[in-house]
Every structure is written in C-alpha cells, then in structure tokens.
N, C-alpha and C positions, 0 to 999 in steps of 0.2 A: 261365550262359554269360557274362553281363556281367561278373561278378566274376572269372572265370577267365581272361579275355582282356584285362584292363586297360581295361575300359570299352567294348569293341567290341560291336556288335549286328548282327543280321541285318535287312535291309530287304527286304521282298517287293515286287518291281517286275515285274508280269506282262509277258510277252513281247509280247502284243498292245498293251499300254499303251506300251511302249517303241517299238514300230513306229509307232504313231499319233503319238507325240511327235516322232519323227524325221521323219516325213512332214510334220507341221505346221511343224517348224523349217525344213526345206528350202523349203517353200512360202512361208514368211514372208521368206526371203532370196532368193526368186525363182530358186532353183536348179532346173534341169530334171531331172525324174525320168521315165523311160520305163517304162510297164507294157505287158503283153501283147506283148512282143517275141518274134518267132518266127524259126526257122531260124538260130539263132546259130552262127557259125563263128569260130574264133580262129586267127590265123596263128601260126606258130612262136613260142612264148613266149620263146625264146632270142633272137629278132630284135629289132632296134631300128629303128623303133618297133613296138609291138604293134598289130596291126590286128584289129578286131572287126567282122565283117560280119553283118548280120541284116536282117529285114524288120519294119517297124513301121507299123501302119495301112495295110498293103498296099503300102508304098513301101520301096525299098531303103535301108538305113541302114549307114553306116560310121563307126566311132569309132577314132581314132588316138590312142594313149596311150604314155607312157613306161613305165608299169608296169600290171600287171593284178592286182587283188585278187580272189581267188576266194572269195566269201562266199555261195556258192549252195547250201549245205546238203549233206547226205550223198549225196543222189541227183543232185546237179548235175554239170556237165560239167568243171568246172575241174580236179578231181583227175585226171581221165583224160588231161589234157594233159601230165602228168609222165610221161616215158618209163618203160615197165614195167621196164626194166633198172635204173632208179634208185629207183623207188618201192618201199618196204617197208611192208607192212600187218600190223597185229597186231589180233587180234579174239578176243573171248570172247562167245558167245551163251548167254544164260541160258534154262533150260527153262520159264520162266514170264513172265508179263507183268503189267501193272497195269491192272485194270479201273477206269476213272475215271468219276465222276459229278459233274456240276456242277448245283447246285440252289439256288433262291432260298429258303434256310432259314438261320436263325441258326446260327453254328458251335457245335459241341459244346464248344469251348474257345477262349479267346483265344490260347492257345499251340498249337504243333504237337503232335500226338499220334502217336508212332510205336508200333505195336503188334506184338509178337511173341507170337502165340498158337498153341496146338496146331492151329488151323484155318488158319493162315497169317498173313502180314503184312497190316497195314492202316495207312493214313495218313489223319489228319484235319487239314485245313488250312482257313483262312479266306481268302476273297477280299475280303470286306467284312463289316460287321456284319450284313448280311442275305443274304449269298451265301457258300456253302461248296463246297469241293472235297474229295471223298473218294476213296480208292483201296483196292482189294482185290487181293492176290496171287491170280492165277488161272493155270491151266496155259496154256502157249503155244498150245494147240489150241482154246481157248475162243473163242466168238464173242459180241460184245456184244449181238447181237440175241436171244441165248438168255437174257439176263438182264433180267427185268422189274424195274420199280422196286421192287415189293414184295420180290422175291427179293434184290435188292441190299441194301435196308435191313435185312432180316432177318439176312443174313449179316454185315453190318457190326456190328449190335448184338451178335451172337453172339461176335464177336472182341474187342469192347471190354470193359474192366473194368466191374463193376456200376455204379459212379458215372457213368461216361461213357455207358453204355447207357441209364441213366435220363434223362440230359440230352439225348439225341439227339432232334432234331426232324426228321421226315421230310417229304417233299413230292415233287412231280412233277419229274423230271429235265429239264433243258433241254439237256443234252449228255451223251453216253455213248459211250465208246470204250475200246479196249484198246491199250495201248502196249507193244510188245515191249521187253525189256531186253537191252542189249548193251554191251560195252566195246570201243572201237575207236580205233586211232591209226594215222595215216599219216605216214611219214617219208620224205624231209624235207618241210618246209612251204614250201620255196622251190625253184623250178626256173627259172633264168634270170630273166626279168622277171615271172614269176608267183609270187604269194604266196598261200598258202591261209590261211583264217581261219575259225574257228568250226566248225560241224558238217561242213564240207567236209574237215576234217583230223582230227576227233576226236569221239567219242560217249562219253558216260558214262551209267551207269544213273542214273535220277532220284533215287535214294535219298539221295545226298549233296547234291542241289540245286546242282550245279556246272556244268551245261551252258551256261546263258546267261552265267554268270560267266566261264567260260573264253573264250567268244566275245568278250565285251566286252574281256577282257584282251588277246586277240590283236589286236583292232582298236586298242586304246590303244597297244600296243607298235609296231604297224605305222605308225600315224599319226605317232608321234614320230620314227620312222626316216625317214619321208618329209619331215617338217619339217627334220630335220638335213641331209638330202640337198639339198633345194632352197635352204635358207638358207646352208649352208656347204660344200656338195658333200662332206659327211662320209659315207662309205659304211659306217661301223661298224654303225649300227643295222640297215641292210639286210643286211649280210653275216652278222650274228649273230642275225638274227630267228628263224630256225628253231631254232637251238640253245637260245636263251633261252626261247622259248615251250615247247619240248618238255620242258625241265626242270620247268617249272611244271605242264604238262599231265600228265606221268607221276605227279607227286605227287597231283594231283587224281584221276587214274585209280586210284591205289592206295587213296586214301581212299574213293572211291565203291565200289570192289570190296570193300573191307573192311567198309564199313557195310552193303552189300547182303548179304554173307555172314553178317553178324551178325544181321540183322533178319528174314531170310526163312527159310522152312522148306525143307529139302533132304532129302526122304525117302530119297534114295539114300545119304545119309551114315549112316543107321542110328541106333540108340540111342546109340552112343558119340559120334557127331558132334553129336547133339542135346545131350548132357550137356556136351560141350566148349563149345558155344554158350552154354548156360545159365551155365556157370562164367565165361565171358568177360563176359557181361552183369552178373553179380554183381560181378566185379572192376571193371568200368567204373563201376558205380553207387557203389561203396564206396571207390574209390581216387581221391584228388584228382589224382594224376599222370595216371591214365588218363582221368579226366574232363576235365582240362586239354587233353590231346592231342585228344580229340574236339572240344572247344569251339574250339580254335585252328584246326583243319581246317574246321569247319563255318562259322565266320565268314569264313574265307578266309586263306590264307597270304600273306605280303607279296609284292608284285610285284618282279620282278628289276629292279635299277637298273644303269646302265652309265655310263661316263665321258661327260661332255658336252664 
C-alpha cells in the first residue's frame, strides 16, 4: 500500500480517542461544552438568526447563532429539520452485520487481516500491542448475547488461514456487540442556515474504514467555509459545501459498497456469484492496476479544493 500510493499510509485513530482529545482541547482553551441537554428545539433553520432552545441542569437554555452545524449522528434531529419536499435519501441495508469483540489479547498480526472464507467474512485488527478488535460476519437476525466467548473464538479460528489460526491468542471479551451494515446518503447537506456533517448525512459499511474519515472531511470543509465567510464575507465555501462534500461522499460510498460486496458471503448470489467474487479477488491480488485502485481508495482520495 505504501509503495502503490506514493508513500501514503493508514493511521488508526480510534473514535473514542478523538472524542477525548477534542474534549481536552476545548477544556484547555476554556471553551464551554454542554452535556446532558434536554428538550432541544430549533427554530426555522432558514431564519436569521437560528435559535436553539433547550433545558440544561433543569434550567431553560437559549443559544442564538448565525449557523447551525448538525453533527448529531444518524439518529439525531438535525436532518429532520430539512423539509421533506427537499430532502432525498438513498439507502441500502445489508442482510448481515458485524459481530465485534474487544479483548485484551495481543493481535494476531500487526497488519489488518481481511478474511473471505466459505464460513463468511472476518476482520482482525489491533488497538494496541496488547488489545485486539475482531469481527465476524453474522446474519442480521443474530444477537450478541447468543455468542459466548468460546463460540466466537472457535468461529474466528475456523475462518482464519492455518498460520493465523495458530497465532490467535484468545481471552475474555471486554466488549461484544453486533453492528448492522448499511449504506446511506442524505441530499442536500445544507438547508438555509443548517449544515449536516458526519453520520447525520451519510453512513458507510465499516469494511472500507471510511465513516470517521468522511465526518472529519465534512468538518474540515465546513470549518474552512466559515473562516472564509467571517474573514472576507466570501460565501463560496458555504454555497458549495453540499455539492463538494457529496462528490467525495459518493466516491467513498462506492468504495465501501464494492469492498463489502467483494469480501462478504452472499448466499443469494449462488455459485455463479461466488465464482465471480473469487475471480475478482484473484484479479485484485495479481494486477498492479487493481491493487493500486484499492490502495488509493483505502488510504483516502484527495480532498476537494476550491478557489480562495
């Protein structure tokens, strides 16, 4: 990957670590952050200014702002503020999920291992030299409580290659959950003074490791647009925010969909579909052009630039 992308590399930065670093940064600069805010209501996002009313610590709260950034996740309220006549939603729900286990055991490898086996997909990743995160493809109807630690480790070992299975160290899980897989995009990402960012506007399957990257890219693009507006009253960044973000988002959606389709088992596709998948894997491994395409998308496509 390093050689195919001109020296680029992948950096693993856990979401909880980013959250903690952002919280610490705000605290160090004495910026106010409100938690446990209830009964949030937003005035018409087309209006000026935008008014946010809520309750905090039992007291009424009102925030008056020029703009509203909706970074409240897929289940948040921000996206619902966009009129239904304007909002368009695109979604694909996969018939399986990822059963994930976090355990304080040394990783089976320093590199990510993606597994396409007759028993289904698996992923081996490291969080630290002493902590590992592993995933198994399971039907969407499965429940995490039905999987004991012993059952999980036995199934993971059965999906690994012999060398990986021999190196696998097992232990008690400290977290176990099933994440459903879906592809989702909401358009547009702006309505009046409201700007959507991150999971509020788009979801990708975790196969391509693009969810957090897309969210950070949205925030970077929006932050620069705000700077241009307040420093020079230049509206270009704000006016083109949705268009520029969506172009990048759909590229990441395509890659995540393709990689998910390549690595997971789809029994409904039959033997012909399985042979096509195996042929594509063979081409990917043995073609420098195909490998380069995967590498470029995995490390991340360039961000869009615009005139300053």
